[in-house]
PyMOL Python script that loads the backbone (N, CA, C, O; Angstrom):
from pymol import cmd

cmd.read_pdbstr("""\
ATOM      1  N   MET A   1     -10.180  -8.291 -10.066  1.00  0.00           N
ATOM      2  CA  MET A   1      -9.094  -8.502 -11.363  1.00  0.00           C
ATOM      3  C   MET A   1      -8.425  -7.173 -11.695  1.00  0.00           C
ATOM      4  O   MET A   1      -7.213  -7.198 -11.911  1.00  0.00           O
ATOM      5  N   VAL A   2      -9.322  -5.591 -11.782  1.00  0.00           N
ATOM      6  CA  VAL A   2      -9.121  -4.419 -12.582  1.00  0.00           C
ATOM      7  C   VAL A   2      -8.093  -4.124 -11.625  1.00  0.00           C
ATOM      8  O   VAL A   2      -6.930  -4.096 -12.026  1.00  0.00           O
ATOM      9  N   LYS A   3      -8.378  -3.879 -10.308  1.00  0.00           N
ATOM     10  CA  LYS A   3      -7.200  -3.298  -9.303  1.00  0.00           C
ATOM     11  C   LYS A   3      -6.373  -3.520  -9.463  1.00  0.00           C
ATOM     12  O   LYS A   3      -5.609  -2.560  -9.558  1.00  0.00           O
ATOM     13  N   ASN A   4      -5.620  -5.234  -9.678  1.00  0.00           N
ATOM     14  CA  ASN A   4      -4.414  -5.641  -9.869  1.00  0.00           C
ATOM     15  C   ASN A   4      -3.937  -5.144 -10.916  1.00  0.00           C
ATOM     16  O   ASN A   4      -2.851  -4.584 -10.767  1.00  0.00           O
ATOM     17  N   SER A   5      -4.439  -5.154 -12.091  1.00  0.00           N
ATOM     18  CA  SER A   5      -3.894  -4.640 -13.112  1.00  0.00           C
ATOM     19  C   SER A   5      -3.299  -2.979 -13.308  1.00  0.00           C
ATOM     20  O   SER A   5      -2.323  -2.439 -13.829  1.00  0.00           O
ATOM     21  N   PHE A   6      -4.280  -2.646 -12.703  1.00  0.00           N
ATOM     22  CA  PHE A   6      -3.564  -0.784 -12.407  1.00  0.00           C
ATOM     23  C   PHE A   6      -2.765  -0.896 -11.294  1.00  0.00           C
ATOM     24  O   PHE A   6      -2.078   0.011 -10.822  1.00  0.00           O
ATOM     25  N   ILE A   7      -2.842  -1.776 -10.970  1.00  0.00           N
ATOM     26  CA  ILE A   7      -1.473  -1.385  -9.559  1.00  0.00           C
ATOM     27  C   ILE A   7      -0.307  -2.096 -10.542  1.00  0.00           C
ATOM     28  O   ILE A   7       0.723  -1.448 -10.725  1.00  0.00           O
ATOM     29  N   SER A   8      -0.413  -3.112 -11.032  1.00  0.00           N
ATOM     30  CA  SER A   8       1.067  -2.998 -12.023  1.00  0.00           C
ATOM     31  C   SER A   8       0.961  -2.325 -12.928  1.00  0.00           C
ATOM     32  O   SER A   8       1.917  -2.450 -13.693  1.00  0.00           O
ATOM     33  N   VAL A   9       0.218  -1.617 -13.250  1.00  0.00           N
ATOM     34  CA  VAL A   9       0.444  -0.405 -14.290  1.00  0.00           C
ATOM     35  C   VAL A   9       1.620   0.623 -13.610  1.00  0.00           C
ATOM     36  O   VAL A   9       2.655   0.917 -14.207  1.00  0.00           O
ATOM     37  N   ILE A  10       1.295   1.075 -12.355  1.00  0.00           N
ATOM     38  CA  ILE A  10       1.844   1.732 -11.343  1.00  0.00           C
ATOM     39  C   ILE A  10       3.221   1.317 -11.449  1.00  0.00           C
ATOM     40  O   ILE A  10       4.157   1.871 -12.025  1.00  0.00           O
ATOM     41  N   PHE A  11       3.169   0.120 -10.715  1.00  0.00           N
ATOM     42  CA  PHE A  11       4.003  -0.360 -10.716  1.00  0.00           C
ATOM     43  C   PHE A  11       5.272  -0.135 -11.253  1.00  0.00           C
ATOM     44  O   PHE A  11       6.279   0.246 -10.656  1.00  0.00           O
ATOM     45  N   GLN A  12       5.104  -0.466 -12.689  1.00  0.00           N
ATOM     46  CA  GLN A  12       6.035  -0.456 -13.594  1.00  0.00           C
ATOM     47  C   GLN A  12       6.486   0.777 -14.116  1.00  0.00           C
ATOM     48  O   GLN A  12       7.558   1.096 -14.632  1.00  0.00           O
ATOM     49  N   GLU A  13       4.942   1.712 -13.759  1.00  0.00           N
ATOM     50  CA  GLU A  13       5.895   3.046 -14.140  1.00  0.00           C
ATOM     51  C   GLU A  13       6.820   3.432 -13.214  1.00  0.00           C
ATOM     52  O   GLU A  13       7.861   3.975 -13.582  1.00  0.00           O
ATOM     53  N   LYS A  14       6.545   3.193 -11.867  1.00  0.00           N
ATOM     54  CA  LYS A  14       7.300   3.169 -10.327  1.00  0.00           C
ATOM     55  C   LYS A  14       8.922   2.762 -10.850  1.00  0.00           C
ATOM     56  O   LYS A  14       9.947   3.412 -10.644  1.00  0.00           O
ATOM     57  N   ASN A  15       8.784   1.580 -11.524  1.00  0.00           N
ATOM     58  CA  ASN A  15       9.959   1.099 -11.642  1.00  0.00           C
ATOM     59  C   ASN A  15      11.404   1.997 -12.405  1.00  0.00           C
ATOM     60  O   ASN A  15      12.614   1.882 -12.214  1.00  0.00           O
ATOM     61  N   GLU A  16      10.685   2.791 -13.212  1.00  0.00           N
ATOM     62  CA  GLU A  16      11.239   3.526 -13.787  1.00  0.00           C
ATOM     63  C   GLU A  16      11.938   4.610 -13.332  1.00  0.00           C
ATOM     64  O   GLU A  16      12.830   5.237 -13.905  1.00  0.00           O
ATOM     65  N   GLU A  17      11.210   4.859 -11.708  1.00  0.00           N
ATOM     66  CA  GLU A  17      11.199   5.935 -10.901  1.00  0.00           C
ATOM     67  C   GLU A  17      12.624   5.347 -10.156  1.00  0.00           C
ATOM     68  O   GLU A  17      13.257   4.325 -10.423  1.00  0.00           O
ATOM     69  N   ASN A  18      12.877   6.376  -9.133  1.00  0.00           N
ATOM     70  CA  ASN A  18      13.036   6.366  -8.006  1.00  0.00           C
ATOM     71  C   ASN A  18      12.543   4.869  -7.092  1.00  0.00           C
ATOM     72  O   ASN A  18      11.461   4.665  -6.543  1.00  0.00           O
ATOM     73  N   ARG A  19      13.390   4.233  -7.145  1.00  0.00           N
ATOM     74  CA  ARG A  19      12.680   3.112  -5.484  1.00  0.00           C
ATOM     75  C   ARG A  19      12.351   3.567  -4.143  1.00  0.00           C
ATOM     76  O   ARG A  19      11.354   3.178  -3.535  1.00  0.00           O
ATOM     77  N   GLY A  20      12.977   4.179  -3.808  1.00  0.00           N
ATOM     78  CA  GLY A  20      12.837   4.982  -2.770  1.00  0.00           C
ATOM     79  C   GLY A  20      12.597   5.611  -1.931  1.00  0.00           C
ATOM     80  O   GLY A  20      12.927   5.708  -0.749  1.00  0.00           O
ATOM     81  N   SER A  21      11.471   6.447  -3.127  1.00  0.00           N
ATOM     82  CA  SER A  21      10.330   7.192  -2.907  1.00  0.00           C
ATOM     83  C   SER A  21       8.965   6.626  -1.753  1.00  0.00           C
ATOM     84  O   SER A  21       8.715   5.469  -1.417  1.00  0.00           O
ATOM     85  N   ALA A  22       8.623   7.247  -1.556  1.00  0.00           N
ATOM     86  CA  ALA A  22       7.625   7.150  -0.186  1.00  0.00           C
ATOM     87  C   ALA A  22       6.361   6.207  -1.390  1.00  0.00           C
ATOM     88  O   ALA A  22       6.077   5.076  -0.993  1.00  0.00           O
ATOM     89  N   GLU A  23       5.848   6.545  -2.401  1.00  0.00           N
ATOM     90  CA  GLU A  23       5.117   6.493  -3.252  1.00  0.00           C
ATOM     91  C   GLU A  23       5.150   5.138  -4.141  1.00  0.00           C
ATOM     92  O   GLU A  23       4.214   4.683  -4.798  1.00  0.00           O
ATOM     93  N   PHE A  24       6.225   4.698  -4.029  1.00  0.00           N
ATOM     94  CA  PHE A  24       6.946   3.355  -4.586  1.00  0.00           C
ATOM     95  C   PHE A  24       6.558   2.681  -3.696  1.00  0.00           C
ATOM     96  O   PHE A  24       5.534   2.000  -3.753  1.00  0.00           O
ATOM     97  N   GLN A  25       7.538   2.783  -2.439  1.00  0.00           N
ATOM     98  CA  GLN A  25       7.073   2.146  -1.370  1.00  0.00           C
ATOM     99  C   GLN A  25       5.461   1.423  -1.013  1.00  0.00           C
ATOM    100  O   GLN A  25       5.165   0.251  -0.778  1.00  0.00           O
ATOM    101  N   ILE A  26       4.623   2.642  -1.088  1.00  0.00           N
ATOM    102  CA  ILE A  26       3.144   2.801  -0.821  1.00  0.00           C
ATOM    103  C   ILE A  26       2.573   1.671  -1.256  1.00  0.00           C
ATOM    104  O   ILE A  26       1.807   1.000  -0.565  1.00  0.00           O
ATOM    105  N   VAL A  27       3.054   1.279  -2.923  1.00  0.00           N
ATOM    106  CA  VAL A  27       2.686   1.305  -4.099  1.00  0.00           C
ATOM    107  C   VAL A  27       2.919  -0.982  -3.417  1.00  0.00           C
ATOM    108  O   VAL A  27       2.065  -1.738  -2.955  1.00  0.00           O
ATOM    109  N   SER A  28       4.155  -1.182  -3.668  1.00  0.00           N
ATOM    110  CA  SER A  28       4.341  -2.364  -2.973  1.00  0.00           C
ATOM    111  C   SER A  28       4.091  -2.777  -2.043  1.00  0.00           C
ATOM    112  O   SER A  28       4.174  -4.005  -2.004  1.00  0.00           O
ATOM    113  N   PHE A  29       3.658  -2.089  -0.790  1.00  0.00           N
ATOM    114  CA  PHE A  29       3.019  -2.818   1.031  1.00  0.00           C
ATOM    115  C   PHE A  29       1.843  -2.424   0.231  1.00  0.00           C
ATOM    116  O   PHE A  29       1.153  -2.552   1.242  1.00  0.00           O
ATOM    117  N   THR A  30       1.027  -2.079  -0.617  1.00  0.00           N
ATOM    118  CA  THR A  30      -0.527  -2.309  -1.007  1.00  0.00           C
ATOM    119  C   THR A  30      -0.565  -3.693  -1.935  1.00  0.00           C
ATOM    120  O   THR A  30      -1.430  -4.566  -2.017  1.00  0.00           O
ATOM    121  N   ASN A  31       0.444  -3.574  -2.457  1.00  0.00           N
ATOM    122  CA  ASN A  31       0.607  -5.191  -3.663  1.00  0.00           C
ATOM    123  C   ASN A  31       0.544  -6.395  -2.504  1.00  0.00           C
ATOM    124  O   ASN A  31      -0.147  -7.394  -2.706  1.00  0.00           O
ATOM    125  N   LYS A  32       1.444  -6.196  -1.072  1.00  0.00           N
ATOM    126  CA  LYS A  32       2.129  -6.993  -0.382  1.00  0.00           C
ATOM    127  C   LYS A  32       0.374  -7.388   0.415  1.00  0.00           C
ATOM    128  O   LYS A  32      -0.088  -8.504   0.653  1.00  0.00           O
ATOM    129  N   ILE A  33      -0.151  -6.270   0.618  1.00  0.00           N
ATOM    130  CA  ILE A  33      -1.387  -6.103   1.646  1.00  0.00           C
ATOM    131  C   ILE A  33      -2.094  -7.166   1.452  1.00  0.00           C
ATOM    132  O   ILE A  33      -2.345  -8.129   2.177  1.00  0.00           O
ATOM    133  N   ARG A  34      -2.554  -6.733  -0.199  1.00  0.00           N
ATOM    134  CA  ARG A  34      -3.414  -7.825  -0.805  1.00  0.00           C
ATOM    135  C   ARG A  34      -2.747  -9.221  -1.151  1.00  0.00           C
ATOM    136  O   ARG A  34      -3.443 -10.234  -1.224  1.00  0.00           O
ATOM    137  N   ARG A  35      -1.898  -9.235  -1.281  1.00  0.00           N
ATOM    138  CA  ARG A  35      -1.450 -10.862  -1.631  1.00  0.00           C
ATOM    139  C   ARG A  35      -1.580 -11.359   0.219  1.00  0.00           C
ATOM    140  O   ARG A  35      -2.615 -11.972   0.481  1.00  0.00           O
ATOM    141  N   LEU A  36      -1.207 -11.265   0.674  1.00  0.00           N
ATOM    142  CA  LEU A  36      -1.444 -11.435   2.224  1.00  0.00           C
ATOM    143  C   LEU A  36      -2.616 -11.632   2.679  1.00  0.00           C
ATOM    144  O   LEU A  36      -2.965 -12.488   3.491  1.00  0.00           O
ATOM    145  N   THR A  37      -3.516 -10.497   1.936  1.00  0.00           N
ATOM    146  CA  THR A  37      -5.044 -10.586   2.644  1.00  0.00           C
ATOM    147  C   THR A  37      -5.885 -12.016   1.704  1.00  0.00           C
ATOM    148  O   THR A  37      -6.625 -12.845   2.235  1.00  0.00           O
ATOM    149  N   SER A  38      -5.609 -11.984   0.630  1.00  0.00           N
ATOM    150  CA  SER A  38      -5.838 -13.180   0.041  1.00  0.00           C
ATOM    151  C   SER A  38      -5.898 -14.396   0.568  1.00  0.00           C
ATOM    152  O   SER A  38      -6.895 -15.092   0.759  1.00  0.00           O
ATOM    153  N   HIS A  39      -4.381 -14.699   0.875  1.00  0.00           N
ATOM    154  CA  HIS A  39      -3.567 -15.916   1.578  1.00  0.00           C
ATOM    155  C   HIS A  39      -4.525 -16.103   2.662  1.00  0.00           C
ATOM    156  O   HIS A  39      -4.946 -17.208   3.005  1.00  0.00           O
ATOM    157  N   LEU A  40      -4.936 -14.735   3.315  1.00  0.00           N
ATOM    158  CA  LEU A  40      -5.102 -15.263   4.945  1.00  0.00           C
ATOM    159  C   LEU A  40      -6.644 -15.707   4.676  1.00  0.00           C
ATOM    160  O   LEU A  40      -7.161 -16.455   5.506  1.00  0.00           O
ATOM    161  N   GLU A  41      -7.319 -15.323   3.668  1.00  0.00           N
ATOM    162  CA  GLU A  41      -8.935 -15.697   3.517  1.00  0.00           C
ATOM    163  C   GLU A  41      -8.630 -17.681   3.253  1.00  0.00           C
ATOM    164  O   GLU A  41      -9.266 -18.559   3.836  1.00  0.00           O
ATOM    165  N   LEU A  42      -7.778 -17.853   2.481  1.00  0.00           N
ATOM    166  CA  LEU A  42      -7.719 -19.321   2.792  1.00  0.00           C
ATOM    167  C   LEU A  42      -7.491 -20.150   4.032  1.00  0.00           C
ATOM    168  O   LEU A  42      -8.219 -21.095   4.339  1.00  0.00           O
ATOM    169  N   HIS A  43      -6.334 -19.710   4.805  1.00  0.00           N
ATOM    170  CA  HIS A  43      -5.541 -20.495   5.426  1.00  0.00           C
ATOM    171  C   HIS A  43      -5.543 -19.114   6.808  1.00  0.00           C
ATOM    172  O   HIS A  43      -4.676 -18.286   7.087  1.00  0.00           O
ATOM    173  N   LYS A  44      -7.111 -19.411   7.504  1.00  0.00           N
ATOM    174  CA  LYS A  44      -7.662 -18.815   8.854  1.00  0.00           C
ATOM    175  C   LYS A  44      -6.471 -18.194  10.099  1.00  0.00           C
ATOM    176  O   LYS A  44      -6.197 -17.073  10.527  1.00  0.00           O
ATOM    177  N   LYS A  45      -5.998 -19.538  10.363  1.00  0.00           N
ATOM    178  CA  LYS A  45      -5.098 -19.936  11.388  1.00  0.00           C
ATOM    179  C   LYS A  45      -3.556 -19.639  10.905  1.00  0.00           C
ATOM    180  O   LYS A  45      -2.624 -20.022  11.611  1.00  0.00           O
ATOM    181  N   ASP A  46      -3.417 -19.215  10.155  1.00  0.00           N
ATOM    182  CA  ASP A  46      -1.895 -18.546   9.440  1.00  0.00           C
ATOM    183  C   ASP A  46      -1.139 -17.137  10.648  1.00  0.00           C
ATOM    184  O   ASP A  46      -0.596 -16.183  10.090  1.00  0.00           O
ATOM    185  N   TYR A  47      -1.184 -17.162  12.067  1.00  0.00           N
ATOM    186  CA  TYR A  47      -0.717 -16.901  12.847  1.00  0.00           C
ATOM    187  C   TYR A  47       0.370 -15.786  12.088  1.00  0.00           C
ATOM    188  O   TYR A  47      -0.073 -14.677  11.789  1.00  0.00           O
ATOM    189  N   LEU A  48       1.406 -16.032  11.873  1.00  0.00           N
ATOM    190  CA  LEU A  48       2.557 -15.250  11.260  1.00  0.00           C
ATOM    191  C   LEU A  48       2.464 -14.565  10.493  1.00  0.00           C
ATOM    192  O   LEU A  48       2.827 -13.400  10.651  1.00  0.00           O
ATOM    193  N   SER A  49       1.829 -15.101   9.113  1.00  0.00           N
ATOM    194  CA  SER A  49       1.325 -13.886   8.476  1.00  0.00           C
ATOM    195  C   SER A  49       0.374 -12.914   8.450  1.00  0.00           C
ATOM    196  O   SER A  49       0.420 -12.027   7.596  1.00  0.00           O
ATOM    197  N   GLN A  50      -0.717 -12.977   9.499  1.00  0.00           N
ATOM    198  CA  GLN A  50      -1.285 -12.363  10.136  1.00  0.00           C
ATOM    199  C   GLN A  50      -0.591 -11.177  11.013  1.00  0.00           C
ATOM    200  O   GLN A  50      -1.090 -10.065  11.182  1.00  0.00           O
ATOM    201  N   ARG A  51       0.428 -11.544  11.445  1.00  0.00           N
ATOM    202  CA  ARG A  51       1.685 -10.611  12.251  1.00  0.00           C
ATOM    203  C   ARG A  51       2.263  -9.805  11.235  1.00  0.00           C
ATOM    204  O   ARG A  51       2.412  -8.584  11.268  1.00  0.00           O
ATOM    205  N   GLY A  52       2.647 -10.780  10.116  1.00  0.00           N
ATOM    206  CA  GLY A  52       3.378  -9.567   9.037  1.00  0.00           C
ATOM    207  C   GLY A  52       2.513  -8.724   8.066  1.00  0.00           C
ATOM    208  O   GLY A  52       3.021  -7.983   7.224  1.00  0.00           O
ATOM    209  N   LEU A  53       1.005  -8.899   8.253  1.00  0.00           N
ATOM    210  CA  LEU A  53       0.260  -7.961   7.902  1.00  0.00           C
ATOM    211  C   LEU A  53       0.298  -6.564   8.483  1.00  0.00           C
ATOM    212  O   LEU A  53       0.525  -5.415   8.105  1.00  0.00           O
ATOM    213  N   ARG A  54      -0.055  -7.259   9.653  1.00  0.00           N
ATOM    214  CA  ARG A  54      -0.217  -5.681  10.818  1.00  0.00           C
ATOM    215  C   ARG A  54       0.950  -4.850  10.486  1.00  0.00           C
ATOM    216  O   ARG A  54       0.857  -3.647  10.246  1.00  0.00           O
ATOM    217  N   LYS A  55       2.435  -5.745  10.474  1.00  0.00           N
ATOM    218  CA  LYS A  55       3.242  -4.893  10.657  1.00  0.00           C
ATOM    219  C   LYS A  55       3.242  -4.421   9.576  1.00  0.00           C
ATOM    220  O   LYS A  55       3.500  -3.219   9.653  1.00  0.00           O
ATOM    221  N   ILE A  56       3.041  -4.836   8.329  1.00  0.00           N
ATOM    222  CA  ILE A  56       2.842  -3.811   6.527  1.00  0.00           C
ATOM    223  C   ILE A  56       2.125  -3.208   6.854  1.00  0.00           C
ATOM    224  O   ILE A  56       2.596  -2.128   6.496  1.00  0.00           O
ATOM    225  N   LEU A  57       1.008  -2.930   7.428  1.00  0.00           N
ATOM    226  CA  LEU A  57      -0.061  -2.178   6.935  1.00  0.00           C
ATOM    227  C   LEU A  57       0.577  -1.298   8.188  1.00  0.00           C
ATOM    228  O   LEU A  57       0.137  -0.171   7.963  1.00  0.00           O
ATOM    229  N   GLY A  58       1.288  -1.233   9.245  1.00  0.00           N
ATOM    230  CA  GLY A  58       1.695  -0.121  10.380  1.00  0.00           C
ATOM    231  C   GLY A  58       2.359   1.054   9.530  1.00  0.00           C
ATOM    232  O   GLY A  58       2.208   2.275   9.498  1.00  0.00           O
ATOM    233  N   LYS A  59       3.473  -0.216   8.596  1.00  0.00           N
ATOM    234  CA  LYS A  59       4.799   0.573   7.494  1.00  0.00           C
ATOM    235  C   LYS A  59       4.312   1.745   6.516  1.00  0.00           C
ATOM    236  O   LYS A  59       4.755   2.883   6.366  1.00  0.00           O
ATOM    237  N   ARG A  60       3.176   1.030   5.860  1.00  0.00           N
ATOM    238  CA  ARG A  60       2.164   1.655   5.235  1.00  0.00           C
ATOM    239  C   ARG A  60       1.663   3.249   5.544  1.00  0.00           C
ATOM    240  O   ARG A  60       2.031   4.278   4.978  1.00  0.00           O
ATOM    241  N   GLN A  61       0.794   3.094   6.529  1.00  0.00           N
ATOM    242  CA  GLN A  61       0.457   3.864   7.476  1.00  0.00           C
ATOM    243  C   GLN A  61       1.562   5.261   7.727  1.00  0.00           C
ATOM    244  O   GLN A  61       1.452   6.463   7.483  1.00  0.00           O
ATOM    245  N   GLN A  62       2.576   4.466   8.296  1.00  0.00           N
ATOM    246  CA  GLN A  62       3.497   5.709   8.315  1.00  0.00           C
ATOM    247  C   GLN A  62       4.029   6.326   7.853  1.00  0.00           C
ATOM    248  O   GLN A  62       4.517   7.373   8.277  1.00  0.00           O
ATOM    249  N   LEU A  63       4.169   5.376   5.774  1.00  0.00           N
ATOM    250  CA  LEU A  63       4.389   6.566   4.950  1.00  0.00           C
ATOM    251  C   LEU A  63       3.152   7.111   4.274  1.00  0.00           C
ATOM    252  O   LEU A  63       3.194   8.005   3.428  1.00  0.00           O
ATOM    253  N   LEU A  64       2.292   6.650   4.605  1.00  0.00           N
ATOM    254  CA  LEU A  64       0.707   8.325   4.363  1.00  0.00           C
ATOM    255  C   LEU A  64       0.671   9.091   4.583  1.00  0.00           C
ATOM    256  O   LEU A  64       0.268  10.031   3.898  1.00  0.00           O
ATOM    257  N   SER A  65       1.258   9.122   6.152  1.00  0.00           N
ATOM    258  CA  SER A  65       1.218  10.080   7.225  1.00  0.00           C
ATOM    259  C   SER A  65       2.031  10.954   7.047  1.00  0.00           C
ATOM    260  O   SER A  65       1.699  12.106   7.324  1.00  0.00           O
ATOM    261  N   TYR A  66       3.356  10.682   6.527  1.00  0.00           N
ATOM    262  CA  TYR A  66       4.487  11.448   5.671  1.00  0.00           C
ATOM    263  C   TYR A  66       4.495  11.898   4.440  1.00  0.00           C
ATOM    264  O   TYR A  66       5.534  12.493   4.157  1.00  0.00           O
ATOM    265  N   LEU A  67       3.703  11.829   3.596  1.00  0.00           N
ATOM    266  CA  LEU A  67       3.201  11.739   2.469  1.00  0.00           C
ATOM    267  C   LEU A  67       2.345  12.825   2.669  1.00  0.00           C
ATOM    268  O   LEU A  67       2.533  13.868   2.042  1.00  0.00           O
ATOM    269  N   SER A  68       1.314  12.693   3.564  1.00  0.00           N
ATOM    270  CA  SER A  68       0.094  13.808   3.593  1.00  0.00           C
ATOM    271  C   SER A  68       0.307  14.728   4.249  1.00  0.00           C
ATOM    272  O   SER A  68      -0.547  15.612   4.322  1.00  0.00           O
ATOM    273  N   LYS A  69       1.745  14.849   5.074  1.00  0.00           N
ATOM    274  CA  LYS A  69       2.828  15.962   5.863  1.00  0.00           C
ATOM    275  C   LYS A  69       3.152  16.477   4.486  1.00  0.00           C
ATOM    276  O   LYS A  69       2.683  17.590   4.246  1.00  0.00           O
ATOM    277  N   THR A  70       3.762  15.980   3.655  1.00  0.00           N
ATOM    278  CA  THR A  70       4.590  16.777   2.940  1.00  0.00           C
ATOM    279  C   THR A  70       4.399  17.345   1.458  1.00  0.00           C
ATOM    280  O   THR A  70       4.873  18.360   0.948  1.00  0.00           O
ATOM    281  N   ASN A  71       3.302  16.079   0.777  1.00  0.00           N
ATOM    282  CA  ASN A  71       2.978  16.677  -0.464  1.00  0.00           C
ATOM    283  C   ASN A  71       1.599  16.302  -0.434  1.00  0.00           C
ATOM    284  O   ASN A  71       1.352  15.303  -1.110  1.00  0.00           O
ATOM    285  N   LYS A  72       0.540  16.871   0.216  1.00  0.00           N
ATOM    286  CA  LYS A  72      -1.232  16.821   0.439  1.00  0.00           C
ATOM    287  C   LYS A  72      -1.940  16.173  -1.197  1.00  0.00           C
ATOM    288  O   LYS A  72      -2.691  15.199  -1.247  1.00  0.00           O
ATOM    289  N   ILE A  73      -1.637  16.709  -2.009  1.00  0.00           N
ATOM    290  CA  ILE A  73      -1.381  16.760  -3.410  1.00  0.00           C
ATOM    291  C   ILE A  73      -1.512  14.943  -4.133  1.00  0.00           C
ATOM    292  O   ILE A  73      -2.380  14.202  -4.594  1.00  0.00           O
ATOM    293  N   ARG A  74      -0.305  14.930  -3.892  1.00  0.00           N
ATOM    294  CA  ARG A  74       0.150  13.776  -4.364  1.00  0.00           C
ATOM    295  C   ARG A  74      -0.206  12.393  -3.600  1.00  0.00           C
ATOM    296  O   ARG A  74      -0.124  11.238  -4.019  1.00  0.00           O
ATOM    297  N   TYR A  75      -0.661  12.926  -2.243  1.00  0.00           N
ATOM    298  CA  TYR A  75      -1.448  11.881  -0.885  1.00  0.00           C
ATOM    299  C   TYR A  75      -2.765  11.399  -1.457  1.00  0.00           C
ATOM    300  O   TYR A  75      -3.211  10.297  -1.776  1.00  0.00           O
ATOM    301  N   LYS A  76      -3.199  12.594  -1.466  1.00  0.00           N
ATOM    302  CA  LYS A  76      -4.582  12.264  -2.445  1.00  0.00           C
ATOM    303  C   LYS A  76      -4.731  11.621  -3.932  1.00  0.00           C
ATOM    304  O   LYS A  76      -5.689  10.996  -4.388  1.00  0.00           O
ATOM    305  N   GLU A  77      -3.906  11.847  -4.347  1.00  0.00           N
ATOM    306  CA  GLU A  77      -3.937  11.219  -6.108  1.00  0.00           C
ATOM    307  C   GLU A  77      -3.677   9.534  -5.704  1.00  0.00           C
ATOM    308  O   GLU A  77      -4.471   8.836  -6.336  1.00  0.00           O
ATOM    309  N   LEU A  78      -2.785   8.747  -4.831  1.00  0.00           N
ATOM    310  CA  LEU A  78      -2.083   8.001  -4.465  1.00  0.00           C
ATOM    311  C   LEU A  78      -3.004   6.906  -4.353  1.00  0.00           C
ATOM    312  O   LEU A  78      -3.023   5.781  -4.851  1.00  0.00           O
ATOM    313  N   ILE A  79      -4.289   7.958  -3.026  1.00  0.00           N
ATOM    314  CA  ILE A  79      -5.568   7.263  -2.553  1.00  0.00           C
ATOM    315  C   ILE A  79      -6.294   6.756  -3.094  1.00  0.00           C
ATOM    316  O   ILE A  79      -6.631   5.579  -2.969  1.00  0.00           O
ATOM    317  N   GLY A  80      -6.891   7.945  -4.180  1.00  0.00           N
ATOM    318  CA  GLY A  80      -7.614   7.463  -5.365  1.00  0.00           C
ATOM    319  C   GLY A  80      -7.174   5.937  -6.088  1.00  0.00           C
ATOM    320  O   GLY A  80      -7.693   4.822  -6.129  1.00  0.00           O
ATOM    321  N   GLU A  81      -6.197   6.423  -6.504  1.00  0.00           N
ATOM    322  CA  GLU A  81      -5.542   5.326  -7.652  1.00  0.00           C
ATOM    323  C   GLU A  81      -5.516   4.202  -6.924  1.00  0.00           C
ATOM    324  O   GLU A  81      -5.853   3.181  -7.524  1.00  0.00           O
ATOM    325  N   LEU A  82      -5.142   4.083  -5.554  1.00  0.00           N
ATOM    326  CA  LEU A  82      -4.875   2.742  -4.779  1.00  0.00           C
ATOM    327  C   LEU A  82      -6.223   2.235  -4.157  1.00  0.00           C
ATOM    328  O   LEU A  82      -6.330   1.137  -3.609  1.00  0.00           O
ATOM    329  N   ASP A  83      -7.355   3.246  -4.311  1.00  0.00           N
ATOM    330  CA  ASP A  83      -8.289   2.657  -3.608  1.00  0.00           C
ATOM    331  C   ASP A  83      -8.358   2.515  -2.332  1.00  0.00           C
ATOM    332  O   ASP A  83      -9.319   1.844  -1.954  1.00  0.00           O
ATOM    333  N   ILE A  84      -7.485   3.023  -1.324  1.00  0.00           N
ATOM    334  CA  ILE A  84      -7.420   3.093   0.126  1.00  0.00           C
ATOM    335  C   ILE A  84      -8.055   4.228   0.729  1.00  0.00           C
ATOM    336  O   ILE A  84      -8.184   5.257   0.065  1.00  0.00           O
ATOM    337  N   ARG A  85      -8.630   4.133   2.385  1.00  0.00           N
ATOM    338  CA  ARG A  85      -9.711   4.771   2.712  1.00  0.00           C
ATOM    339  C   ARG A  85      -8.332   5.842   3.205  1.00  0.00           C
ATOM    340  O   ARG A  85      -7.122   5.619   3.239  1.00  0.00           O
ATOM    341  N   GLU A  86      -9.118   7.032   3.541  1.00  0.00           N
ATOM    342  CA  GLU A  86      -8.472   8.195   3.686  1.00  0.00           C
ATOM    343  C   GLU A  86      -7.499   7.747   5.703  1.00  0.00           C
ATOM    344  O   GLU A  86      -8.318   7.394   6.551  1.00  0.00           O
ATOM    345  N   SER A  87      -6.672   7.781   5.969  1.00  0.00           N
ATOM    346  CA  SER A  87      -6.371   7.463   7.262  1.00  0.00           C
ATOM    347  C   SER A  87      -7.092   8.848   8.495  1.00  0.00           C
ATOM    348  O   SER A  87      -7.286  10.018   8.166  1.00  0.00           O
ATOM    349  N   LYS A  88      -7.331   8.320   9.723  1.00  0.00           N
ATOM    350  CA  LYS A  88      -7.649   9.478  10.654  1.00  0.00           C
ATOM    351  C   LYS A  88      -6.702   9.823  11.490  1.00  0.00           C
ATOM    352  O   LYS A  88      -5.885   9.258  12.218  1.00  0.00           O
ATOM    353  N   ASN A  89      -7.216  11.603  11.019  1.00  0.00           N
ATOM    354  CA  ASN A  89      -5.983  12.288  11.811  1.00  0.00           C
ATOM    355  C   ASN A  89      -6.351  11.997  13.231  1.00  0.00           C
ATOM    356  O   ASN A  89      -7.540  11.918  13.538  1.00  0.00           O
ATOM    357  N   ARG A  90      -5.265  11.808  14.243  1.00  0.00           N
ATOM    358  CA  ARG A  90      -5.275  11.713  15.965  1.00  0.00           C
ATOM    359  C   ARG A  90      -5.232  13.098  16.640  1.00  0.00           C
ATOM    360  O   ARG A  90      -5.234  13.186  17.868  1.00  0.00           O
TER     361      ARG A  90
END
""", "prot")
cmd.dss("prot")
cmd.show_as("cartoon", "prot")
cmd.util.cbc("prot")
cmd.orient("prot")
């Protein structure tokens, strides 16, 4: 419950800023991922939602890798705020 309220605060702060920024998109994808995850706990055989979740995870991963290359400090802060694991380097 605390995570959701914290994310909504970040989401409101980002509403005033540029919606096309990588940080804003990562926050919005994280909200969608958490919603879909809770949906899939109830509906285990909803394969279309599983596919959508995988697509959103891939998009968020691409944005996180872009952010880590361009602004490492902001990347670390965002991962800490959203409680996301750091991506593995290939």
